[in-house]
N, C-alpha and C positions, 0 to 999 in steps of 0.2 A: 775051236770056236771062237774065243774072242777075237783071235788075230785074225782070223777071216770077215768078221763084220768089222775091225777096225782097218782093215784094204777097203772093203767097200765104202767105209763112211769116207776114208780120204779120196778115194776116186771121186767120189759124188761130189765131195768138197771143190776139187780139183776143177771138174767140170764146170762148176759154178761160177768160180773166180773167173776161169776161162771166158766164159759167156759174158759176166760184168767186162772185161777187160775188152772185149772186141764188139760188144753192142754197140758203143757208142761211134766206131767207126762203119761198121755194117750200117747203121742207121744212115749215116754220110752220104754214105756211097751209094745207097737206096733213095736220097733224097736228091742227089744229082744229077742221077742217071732218068729217074722220073723226069726233071725234069729237061734235062738238056741231050738226053739219048735215050728215050724208053725204048725202043729196039731193042738193046744192051742190055734190059735191066734183066730178062728172066734167064740170057745163058749165064751171067754174073752171079744172080742168085744161087744156082747151079750147081757151080762150082767153088761158092761158097757152102753150099750143103753137102757136097761131096768130101771136102775139107775137112768137115769138121764131122761128120759120120765116120 
């Protein structure tokens, strides 16, 4: 049971570190597309969501 819990905790830590790493990039893309190409924002965010899920 300990091994199972540690694997789950490692996966959670990995997801959190990935979120921290990509958050600034995604925020930058969102700001760019909101300002210069708002019609392309929704498909871009859908692509990011599908990739991360």
